[in-house]
PASETOR-427612 format. One record per residue: x, y, z of N, C-alpha, C in turn; residue in one letter. Coordinates in steps of 0.2 Angstrom, whole numbers, padded with zeros to 4 digits, always signed. Atoms other than C-alpha are relative to their C-alpha. Example, Ala and Ser with C-alpha at 12.3 -4.5 7.8 and 13.67 -1.06 7.14 Angstrom:
// residues 2
+0004-0006+0000+0062-0022+0039+0004+0006+0000A
-0004-0006-0001+0068-0005+0036-0004+0005+0003S
This chain:
// residues 352
+0003+0004+0001+0140-0214+0171-0009+0002+0005X
+0008-0002-0001+0120-0211+0172-0003-0003+0000X
+0002+0006-0001+0108-0226+0176-0008+0005+0001X
+0007-0001-0002+0090-0221+0174-0003-0006+0004X
+0004+0004-0005+0079-0228+0186-0007-0004-0004X
+0006+0003+0001+0065-0241+0181-0006+0004+0000X
+0004-0002-0001+0050-0236+0176-0007-0004+0002X
+0007+0003-0003+0035-0241+0187-0003-0004-0004X
+0004+0004+0003+0027-0257+0182-0008+0001+0003X
+0004-0003+0000+0011-0253+0180-0006-0010-0004X
+0003+0007+0001-0002-0272+0178-0007+0002+0004X
+0007+0000-0004-0020-0275+0182+0003-0005+0006X
-0001+0007-0005-0025-0285+0199-0001-0008-0003X
+0002+0006+0002-0024-0302+0196-0007-0001+0002X
+0006+0002-0002-0040-0310+0201+0001-0002+0007X
-0001+0004-0009-0034-0318+0219+0001+0009+0000X
-0002-0007-0007-0028-0298+0223-0006+0003-0003X
+0006-0002+0001-0046-0294+0216-0005-0002+0005X
+0003+0000-0003-0054-0302+0228-0001+0002+0007X
+0001-0005-0005-0049-0296+0243-0004+0008+0000X
+0003-0004+0005-0054-0279+0234-0008+0002+0003X
+0002+0000+0000-0068-0285+0233-0007+0001+0004X
+0002+0003-0007-0073-0291+0252+0000+0006+0001X
+0002-0007-0006-0068-0276+0259-0005+0005-0002X
+0004-0004+0004-0079-0266+0246-0008-0002+0003X
+0007+0002+0000-0094-0276+0249-0002-0001+0010X
+0001-0001-0007-0092-0276+0270+0001+0005+0002X
+0002-0006+0000-0089-0259+0267-0011+0001+0004X
+0007-0002+0004-0110-0259+0262-0004-0005+0007X
+0003+0001-0004-0113-0272+0275+0001+0002+0006X
-0002-0003-0006-0106-0263+0290-0007+0002+0004X
+0008+0000-0005-0121-0259+0304-0002+0005-0002X
+0002-0006+0002-0122-0240+0298-0005+0000-0006X
+0006-0001+0006-0129-0245+0281-0004-0004+0000X
+0004+0006-0001-0139-0263+0286-0008+0006-0002X
+0009-0003+0003-0157-0250+0288+0000+0000-0006X
+0002-0001+0005-0155-0243+0271+0001-0004-0003X
-0003+0005+0006-0148-0259+0262-0006-0003+0003X
+0006+0004-0004-0164-0266+0273-0005+0003-0007X
+0003-0004+0003-0173-0252+0265-0001-0001-0009X
+0002+0003+0004-0168-0255+0247-0002-0006-0003X
+0003+0009+0000-0170-0273+0249-0008+0000+0000X
+0007+0001+0000-0189-0271+0254-0001+0002-0006X
+0004-0003+0004-0191-0259+0239+0001-0005-0007X
+0000+0006+0007-0183-0272+0226-0006-0005-0001X
+0006+0008+0001-0194-0288+0232-0007+0003-0001X
+0005-0003-0001-0208-0277+0234-0004+0001-0009X
+0000-0002+0010-0207-0270+0213-0003-0006-0002X
+0002+0003+0004-0204-0287+0209-0005-0006+0002X
+0006+0004-0001-0219-0296+0218-0005+0005-0003X
+0005-0002+0003-0229-0282+0209+0000-0002-0007X
-0003+0001+0007-0222-0285+0192-0003-0010-0001X
+0002+0007-0001-0224-0304+0196-0006-0004+0000X
+0008+0000+0001-0242-0303+0199-0003+0003-0004X
+0005-0005+0003-0249-0289+0189+0003+0004-0006X
-0001-0005+0006-0235-0286+0175-0003-0001-0006X
+0003+0003+0005-0244-0297+0160+0002+0004-0006X
-0002-0002+0005-0244-0285+0145+0002+0007+0000X
-0004-0007-0002-0239-0269+0152+0003-0003+0008X
-0005+0002-0005-0225-0270+0165-0003+0005+0004X
+0000-0007-0005-0227-0264+0181+0003+0005+0003X
-0002-0004-0001-0214-0258+0184+0003+0006-0006X
+0001-0005+0006-0214-0242+0174+0003+0008+0000X
+0000-0005-0001-0211-0223+0174-0007+0001+0002X
+0006-0005-0003-0228-0218+0177-0002-0005+0005X
-0001+0001-0007-0228-0230+0192+0006+0003+0005X
-0004-0006-0006-0214-0220+0200-0001+0006+0000X
+0004-0005+0002-0222-0204+0192-0006+0000+0006X
+0006+0000-0004-0239-0209+0204+0002+0000+0006X
-0001+0000-0004-0230-0212+0216+0003+0005+0004X
-0002-0007+0001-0221-0196+0217-0006+0007+0004X
+0008-0005+0001-0237-0186+0213-0003-0001+0008X
+0005+0003-0006-0247-0196+0228+0003+0003+0008X
-0005+0001-0008-0233-0195+0241+0006+0007+0001X
-0003-0004-0002-0224-0179+0238+0001+0006+0007X
-0001-0006-0004-0231-0168+0252+0002-0006+0005X
-0003+0004-0007-0227-0183+0265+0007-0001-0001X
-0007+0004+0000-0208-0187+0257+0001+0009+0003X
-0003-0008-0005-0206-0166+0262-0001+0000+0006X
-0001+0001-0007-0213-0168+0278+0004-0006+0003X
-0003+0004-0004-0204-0185+0283+0008+0004-0001X
-0006-0002+0003-0187-0175+0274+0000+0004+0009X
+0000-0003-0005-0191-0162+0289+0002-0005+0005X
+0000+0009-0008-0195-0179+0303+0007+0000-0001X
-0007+0004+0000-0178-0185+0296+0005+0005+0006X
-0004-0004-0003-0169-0170+0304+0002-0001+0007X
-0002-0001-0005-0175-0169+0319-0001-0008+0006X
+0001+0005-0002-0176-0189+0323+0009-0002-0002X
-0012+0003-0001-0153-0189+0319-0001+0003+0006X
-0002-0005-0007-0155-0177+0335-0002-0004+0004X
+0005+0002-0005-0164-0189+0345-0006+0001+0002X
+0010-0002-0001-0182-0181+0345-0003-0001-0005X
+0006+0004+0003-0198-0182+0338-0006+0007-0002X
+0003-0007-0001-0209-0167+0331-0008-0004-0001X
+0008+0002-0001-0229-0174+0334-0006+0007-0005X
+0005-0008+0005-0235-0154+0325-0001-0002-0006X
+0002-0003+0008-0234-0156+0308-0007-0006-0002X
+0007+0000+0005-0250-0165+0303-0006+0006+0001X
+0003-0004+0001-0258-0152+0311+0002+0008-0001X
-0003-0009+0004-0248-0138+0303-0003-0001-0006X
+0000+0004+0005-0251-0147+0288-0009+0001-0002X
+0007-0002+0000-0270-0144+0290-0001+0009+0002X
+0000-0007-0001-0268-0126+0298+0001+0003-0005X
-0001-0002+0005-0259-0122+0283-0004+0001-0008X
+0007-0001+0006-0273-0127+0270-0006+0007+0003X
+0007-0002+0000-0287-0119+0279+0003+0008+0001X
-0003-0009-0001-0277-0101+0280-0001-0001-0006X
+0001+0002+0006-0273-0106+0261-0008+0004-0004X
+0005+0000+0004-0291-0107+0259-0005+0005+0001X
+0004-0003-0001-0298-0095+0268+0004+0009+0000X
-0003-0004+0004-0286-0081+0263-0001+0002-0006X
+0001-0003+0009-0285-0081+0244-0007+0002-0002X
+0008-0003+0002-0307-0078+0243+0004+0007+0002X
+0000-0007-0003-0301-0061+0252+0004+0004-0003X
-0003-0004+0008-0291-0055+0238+0009+0000+0004X
-0005-0002-0001-0273-0056+0246+0003-0004-0006X
-0007+0000+0008-0259-0058+0232+0001-0011+0002X
+0000+0008-0001-0256-0079+0229+0008-0002+0003X
-0008-0001-0002-0236-0076+0233-0002+0003+0007X
-0001-0004-0011-0241-0067+0251-0003-0007+0003X
+0002+0007-0006-0252-0085+0256+0007-0004-0002X
-0005+0006-0002-0239-0096+0250+0004+0003+0005X
-0006+0000-0003-0225-0088+0260-0003+0001+0005X
+0001+0001-0006-0236-0085+0274-0001-0009+0002X
+0002+0005+0001-0242-0103+0272+0007-0004+0006X
-0007+0003-0003-0221-0109+0275+0001+0004+0007X
-0001-0005-0004-0220-0095+0287-0006-0005+0007X
+0005+0004-0003-0233-0103+0297+0002-0008+0004X
-0004+0003-0002-0226-0119+0299+0009+0001+0002X
-0007-0001-0003-0208-0112+0303+0001+0002+0007X
+0000-0003-0005-0216-0103+0317+0000-0005+0006X
+0005+0005-0005-0225-0118+0326+0009-0002+0000X
-0007+0002-0001-0205-0126+0323+0005+0004+0006X
-0003-0003-0005-0197-0113+0332-0004+0000+0006X
+0004+0001-0006-0210-0112+0344+0004-0007+0004X
-0001+0003+0001-0206-0129+0346+0010+0000+0006X
-0004+0002-0001-0188-0128+0346+0005+0003+0005X
+0001-0003-0008-0188-0115+0361-0001-0002+0006X
+0001+0006-0007-0195-0126+0372+0005-0007+0003X
-0006+0005-0003-0183-0140+0370+0005+0002+0001X
-0007-0004+0000-0167-0129+0367+0002+0003+0007X
-0006-0002-0005-0169-0117+0380-0005-0001+0009X
+0003+0002-0009-0182-0124+0395+0000-0007+0002X
-0004+0007-0001-0176-0140+0391-0005-0006+0002X
+0006+0007+0001-0193-0150+0388+0002-0002-0004X
-0002+0006+0004-0194-0167+0381-0005+0002-0006X
+0004-0001+0005-0199-0165+0363-0007-0003-0002X
+0006+0002+0001-0213-0176+0363-0003+0005+0004X
+0008-0007-0004-0222-0163+0378+0000+0006-0005X
+0001-0011+0007-0217-0146+0366-0004-0003-0005X
+0005+0001+0005-0224-0155+0351-0006-0002+0000X
+0007+0000+0001-0238-0162+0356-0003+0005+0003X
+0003-0004-0003-0242-0146+0366-0002+0006-0008X
+0001-0004+0003-0238-0136+0351-0006-0006-0007X
+0005+0005+0006-0250-0150+0340-0007+0004+0001X
+0006-0001-0002-0265-0145+0351-0001+0008-0003X
+0000-0007+0002-0261-0126+0348-0002-0001-0009X
+0001-0002+0008-0263-0129+0330-0007-0004-0004X
+0005+0002+0002-0275-0141+0330-0007+0004+0000X
+0005-0004-0001-0287-0127+0338+0000+0004-0001X
+0003-0004+0005-0283-0114+0327-0004-0001-0004X
+0004-0001+0008-0288-0122+0313-0008+0000+0003X
+0006-0001-0003-0306-0125+0324-0001+0008-0001X
-0001-0005+0001-0305-0109+0325+0001+0002-0007X
+0000-0004+0008-0302-0104+0307-0007-0002-0002X
+0006+0001+0003-0316-0113+0302-0004-0011+0000X
+0001+0006-0003-0324-0130+0307-0003-0004-0007X
+0001+0005+0007-0328-0136+0288+0004+0000-0006X
-0007+0001+0007-0319-0141+0273-0004+0005-0004X
+0002-0003+0002-0316-0127+0264+0004-0001-0007X
-0003+0001+0006-0315-0126+0244+0005+0005-0002X
-0007-0004+0006-0299-0117+0235-0001+0000-0003X
+0002-0001+0007-0307-0111+0219+0004+0005-0003X
-0005-0003+0002-0292-0098+0216+0002-0002-0008X
-0004+0002+0007-0287-0098+0198+0008-0001-0001X
-0008-0003+0001-0268-0093+0200+0001-0007+0005X
-0003+0006-0002-0268-0108+0213-0001-0004-0004X
+0004+0006+0006-0279-0120+0200+0006-0002-0005X
-0006+0000+0005-0264-0116+0189+0008-0002+0000X
-0005+0003-0003-0252-0121+0199+0000-0006+0004X
+0002+0009-0001-0259-0137+0206+0000-0005-0005X
+0001+0003+0004-0263-0143+0189+0004+0000-0004X
-0009+0000+0005-0244-0138+0180+0002-0005+0000X
-0004+0008+0001-0236-0154+0174+0002+0001-0008X
-0006+0002+0007-0224-0159+0159-0002-0008-0001X
+0002+0007+0000-0232-0176+0152+0007-0003-0005X
-0006+0008+0004-0219-0190+0144-0005-0004-0002X
+0001+0006+0002-0223-0204+0134-0009+0001-0005X
+0007+0001+0003-0242-0208+0125-0004-0006+0002X
+0005+0003-0002-0257-0215+0128+0001-0002+0006X
+0001+0002-0006-0259-0228+0141+0005+0002+0006X
-0007-0001-0002-0240-0227+0146+0003+0009+0001X
-0003-0008-0001-0240-0206+0147+0003-0001+0010X
-0004-0003-0008-0233-0201+0165+0002+0010-0001X
+0000-0006+0001-0230-0182+0168+0004+0003+0007X
-0002-0002-0005-0220-0172+0182-0004+0006+0002X
+0004-0005+0002-0230-0160+0190+0005+0007+0008X
-0002-0004-0005-0225-0145+0202+0003-0003+0010X
-0005+0003-0004-0224-0155+0218+0005-0003+0002X
-0003+0004+0000-0215-0167+0212+0008+0003+0001X
-0006-0003+0002-0202-0155+0208+0003+0005+0006X
-0002-0001-0008-0201-0146+0226+0000-0004+0004X
-0003+0003-0007-0201-0162+0235+0007-0002-0002X
-0008-0002+0001-0184-0164+0225+0001+0004+0002X
-0007-0005-0001-0177-0151+0227-0001+0001+0007X
-0002+0000-0006-0181-0150+0245+0003-0008+0001X
-0004+0005-0003-0174-0168+0248+0009+0001-0004X
-0006+0000+0000-0159-0163+0237+0004+0006+0003X
-0001-0005-0004-0157-0147+0247+0003-0004+0006X
-0001+0004-0006-0158-0158+0264+0007-0008+0000X
-0006+0007-0001-0144-0172+0257+0006+0006+0001X
-0005-0006+0002-0132-0157+0252+0001+0002+0008X
-0001-0002-0007-0136-0150+0271+0004-0004+0005X
+0001+0004-0003-0137-0166+0281+0011-0002-0001X
-0007+0006+0002-0118-0174+0272+0005+0004-0003X
-0003-0005-0002-0109-0157+0268+0002+0007+0002X
+0000-0006-0005-0111-0144+0279+0003-0002+0007X
-0001-0002-0008-0104-0140+0297-0005-0004+0003X
+0006-0002-0005-0122-0140+0302-0001-0007+0001X
+0003+0004+0002-0126-0157+0293+0003-0005+0006X
-0005+0006-0002-0111-0165+0305-0004+0000+0007X
+0003-0002-0008-0117-0156+0323-0005-0004-0003X
+0006+0003-0001-0133-0161+0319-0001-0008+0002X
-0001+0007-0002-0127-0180+0317+0004-0001+0009X
-0002+0001-0006-0115-0176+0333-0006+0001+0005X
+0004+0000-0005-0131-0173+0344-0002-0003-0001X
+0005+0006+0003-0139-0186+0340+0002-0005+0003X
-0006+0005-0004-0124-0197+0349-0004+0000+0006X
+0003-0002-0004-0134-0190+0363+0005-0003+0008X
-0003+0000-0004-0118-0189+0374+0001+0005+0003X
+0001-0008-0001-0123-0172+0380+0004+0002-0003X
-0005-0003+0005-0112-0166+0366+0010-0001+0000X
-0007-0002-0001-0094-0171+0372+0002-0004-0008X
-0003+0001+0006-0092-0181+0354+0002+0005-0005X
+0002-0003+0003-0096-0164+0346+0007+0005+0001X
-0005-0006-0003-0083-0154+0357+0008-0003-0004X
-0007+0001-0002-0069-0166+0353+0002-0002-0011X
+0000+0000+0010-0073-0165+0331+0001+0008-0002X
-0001-0007+0000-0072-0147+0334-0004+0006-0002X
+0007-0003+0001-0092-0142+0332-0003+0001+0006X
+0005-0003-0006-0103-0134+0343-0007+0002+0000X
+0007+0001+0002-0120-0138+0347-0002+0004-0002X
-0001-0007+0002-0125-0121+0349-0009+0000+0002X
+0007+0000+0001-0143-0119+0343-0004-0005-0005X
+0003+0005+0005-0144-0134+0333-0008-0005+0000X
+0006-0001-0005-0160-0141+0343-0003+0003-0004X
+0006-0004+0000-0170-0127+0340-0001+0000-0009X
+0003-0003+0008-0164-0124+0318-0003-0008+0000X
+0001+0003+0002-0169-0143+0318-0007+0000+0000X
+0006+0000-0003-0186-0140+0326-0005+0007-0008X
+0004-0005+0006-0188-0124+0312-0001-0004-0006X
-0003+0003+0005-0180-0136+0299-0008-0004-0002X
+0005+0005+0002-0195-0148+0301-0006+0003-0001X
+0005-0005-0001-0209-0135+0305+0002+0004-0009X
+0000-0003+0008-0204-0126+0286-0001-0004-0003X
+0005+0004+0005-0206-0142+0278-0007-0001+0002X
+0005+0002+0000-0223-0144+0287-0004+0004-0001X
+0006-0005+0006-0229-0128+0278+0003-0003-0007X
-0001+0000+0006-0222-0132+0263-0006-0008-0001X
+0007+0006+0001-0232-0151+0264-0006+0004+0000X
+0007-0005-0001-0246-0139+0269-0002+0003-0008X
+0000-0003+0005-0245-0131+0253+0000-0006-0006X
-0002+0005+0005-0242-0147+0244-0006-0003-0002X
+0006+0004+0000-0256-0155+0250-0006+0004-0002X
+0005-0005+0001-0266-0141+0248-0002-0001-0008X
-0001-0001+0006-0261-0142+0230-0004-0006-0001X
+0000+0009+0002-0264-0162+0230-0010-0002+0000X
+0008+0001-0001-0285-0160+0238-0002+0007-0005X
+0004-0009+0002-0288-0141+0232-0005+0001+0004X
+0005-0002-0008-0294-0138+0251+0000+0001+0005X
-0004-0004-0008-0293-0133+0267-0004-0005+0006X
+0003+0003-0003-0300-0146+0280+0004+0000+0009X
-0003+0000-0006-0299-0145+0301+0004-0007+0000X
-0003+0008-0002-0296-0164+0301+0004-0001-0003X
-0006+0004+0003-0284-0166+0290+0007+0001+0003X
-0006+0002-0002-0267-0174+0292+0001-0004+0009X
+0001+0002-0005-0274-0181+0306+0004-0010+0000X
-0002+0009-0001-0262-0199+0309+0008+0004-0005X
-0006-0001+0008-0250-0188+0294+0007+0002+0004X
-0011-0001-0005-0234-0185+0309+0001-0007+0002X
+0000+0008-0001-0237-0206+0310+0004-0002-0007X
-0002+0002+0008-0234-0207+0293+0006+0001-0003X
-0009-0003+0001-0218-0197+0292+0004-0002+0004X
-0005+0002-0004-0209-0206+0305+0001-0006-0003X
+0001+0005+0001-0215-0222+0301+0005-0001-0009X
-0001+0000+0007-0207-0217+0282+0007-0001+0000X
-0005-0004-0004-0192-0209+0292+0006-0009+0002X
-0003+0005-0005-0190-0227+0302+0003-0005-0006X
+0000+0003+0007-0192-0236+0285+0007+0000-0002X
-0008-0004+0003-0177-0227+0277+0004-0002+0003X
-0004+0001-0005-0167-0232+0290+0002+0004+0005X
-0003-0005-0007-0165-0217+0304+0000-0003+0004X
+0000+0004-0011-0161-0223+0322-0006+0004+0003X
+0003-0006-0003-0174-0217+0331+0002+0002+0005X
-0003-0002-0005-0162-0217+0346+0007+0007-0004X
-0002-0005+0003-0154-0204+0334+0010-0001-0003X
-0006+0003+0003-0136-0201+0326+0004-0004-0006X
-0001+0007+0003-0137-0215+0311-0004+0002-0005X
+0004-0001+0005-0146-0212+0294+0001+0004-0005X
+0001-0002+0006-0148-0204+0277-0006+0001+0001X
+0005-0005+0001-0159-0193+0270-0003-0002-0005X
+0002+0004+0006-0159-0201+0253-0005-0008+0000X
+0004+0007-0002-0167-0217+0263-0007+0001+0002X
+0007-0005+0000-0179-0206+0269-0004-0001-0008X
+0002-0001+0008-0185-0204+0250-0003-0011+0000X
+0003+0007+0003-0185-0223+0248-0005-0004+0005X
+0004+0004-0003-0196-0226+0261-0005+0003+0002X
+0007-0002+0002-0209-0215+0257-0002-0003-0007X
+0001+0005+0007-0209-0225+0240+0000-0007+0004X
+0003+0010-0001-0212-0242+0250-0004+0004+0004X
+0006-0005-0004-0224-0230+0261-0007-0004-0006X
+0002-0001+0006-0232-0228+0243-0002-0007-0002X
-0001+0007+0004-0228-0245+0234-0005-0003+0006X
+0005+0005-0003-0239-0254+0248-0007+0004+0000X
+0009-0002+0001-0255-0243+0246+0002-0003-0007X
+0002+0002+0007-0252-0248+0226-0003-0008+0002X
+0002+0009+0000-0251-0267+0230-0008-0003+0004X
+0006+0001-0002-0264-0268+0242-0007+0004-0003X
+0007-0004+0004-0276-0257+0231-0001-0005-0009X
-0001+0005+0005-0270-0271+0216-0007-0006+0003X
+0002+0006-0005-0276-0284+0229-0009+0000+0003X
+0005-0002-0002-0293-0276+0231-0003-0004+0005X
+0002+0002-0006-0291-0278+0249-0001+0006+0002X
+0003-0005-0005-0300-0266+0261+0004+0006+0004X
-0006-0002-0003-0287-0250+0265+0002+0000+0008X
-0003+0003-0009-0285-0254+0283+0006-0004+0000X
-0004+0006+0002-0275-0268+0276+0007+0006-0001X
-0006-0005+0005-0263-0253+0270+0007+0001+0007X
-0003-0001-0007-0258-0251+0290+0001-0007+0000X
-0003+0009-0003-0258-0268+0294+0008-0002-0002X
-0004+0003+0005-0242-0271+0281+0002+0006+0002X
-0004-0003-0001-0235-0255+0285+0003-0002+0008X
+0000+0002-0006-0236-0260+0304+0007-0005+0000X
-0005+0005+0000-0227-0276+0299+0007+0001-0003X
-0004-0003+0005-0213-0267+0288+0004+0005+0006X
-0003-0007-0002-0211-0254+0301+0007-0004+0007X
-0005+0005-0006-0209-0269+0317+0006-0003-0003X
-0008+0001+0003-0193-0275+0306+0004+0003-0002X
-0006-0003-0003-0186-0261+0304+0003+0000+0008X
-0001+0000-0009-0187-0258+0323+0002-0004+0004X
-0003+0004-0006-0180-0273+0328+0005-0003-0003X
-0008-0001+0008-0166-0270+0311+0003+0004+0008X
-0005-0006-0002-0161-0254+0322+0002-0005+0008X
+0000+0001-0008-0163-0262+0340+0009-0006+0001X
-0005+0004+0000-0150-0276+0334+0006+0006-0002X
-0006-0005+0002-0139-0261+0326+0003+0001+0007X
-0001-0004-0006-0139-0252+0342+0004-0004+0006X
-0002+0005-0005-0134-0267+0354+0010-0001-0004X
-0008+0000+0003-0120-0270+0342+0006+0005+0000X
-0005-0008-0004-0114-0251+0345+0002-0002+0007X
-0001-0002-0008-0116-0253+0364+0006-0004+0002X
-0006+0007-0004-0103-0271+0363+0006+0002-0001X
C-alpha cells in the first residue's frame, strides 16, 4: 500500500506575519548606508512640495517641463559629478575638472575655425580630459602624492594653458557644432512644451554606464573596497586587487570633465578662459548632497543624479522668489552642511 505525500499547503501571510516582514524591509532602508541617499530623496521631495505649494496655481509647478529644464541646464554638471563620484568613493578628490572644462571649450572654439573636422575636435576634447586625469592618477598611484595636491597642480596647469590659448571669450560659430547644440525632440503643446536634447541624452547615458560599472563589475567593487581605507586588506580578503584602480578613477573623472567641457560648450556656444571657476566645488557639493561619503567607501551614483537635481532646483526656487543669485550659494551651503553632519554621524556609528 502506497501513500501519497500531502501537497504543501500554500497560504497568504496573515496580517500578523506581514508586520515583521514590513519591519525588516523598512529596517533595510533605514540602515546607515541608505540614510544619506534617503535624505537626498526626502530633500528633493520637500523642495518639490514647497515649489508646488508656492507656485502651483493654475499651472502645476511639478511637470515634465521642470525636470527637462533641470537636466538641460545641469547636464554638464551631472557628468562632472559622476566622474567625481568615482574619485570620492576611493577617498580622493579632483580639483582640476573646472579648469579642464574651460580648456576643452577654448580648444573647441580655436580648432573649429582652423578647419579641423568636428568629430576630430570632439575626440580631442575628451582626450584632453582623459590626459589630465591620467596625469593626476599617475601622481597619486605611483608617486604617492596626495590627491588634493596632485589635482591642484593639474588645475593650475589647465588654467595656465587656457590663458595660452586665449585670454578672451571665443564664440563657436561652426554650423555643425551649432546643429548638435540645438538638436532636440519636443513633446507637449503650448506653454507646457518640453524637450530632450543631445546634452541630456549624453548625461543620462554616462549615468547609466557609471551605474553599471560601479554596481555590476569587478572594477566597481574594487572602487568601493579602495575607499574603505585599510590599505587594501578588505579588498584582498574579497579576492580583489586594487592595482591601478586609483589611477583609473582619475582617468574616468578626467574623461567626464572632457565630456562636460563639450556639453558646456553646447550650452554657451563659446569658450572662455575663466569658465568653470568653482565648478569643481559645485560637482563635489552635488556628490555629497547625493549621499556619497567624503571619507570614501559608501555612496551611489544614482544619488549623485538626485543631488544634481537638488542643486538645480535650489537655483529655480531662488529665481522664482526673486532673490539675488548669491542666495543660491547660501542655501546650497546650508543643505551641504546638513549632509556633512549626517555623514559624520554615520561614520561615527560605523566606528562604534
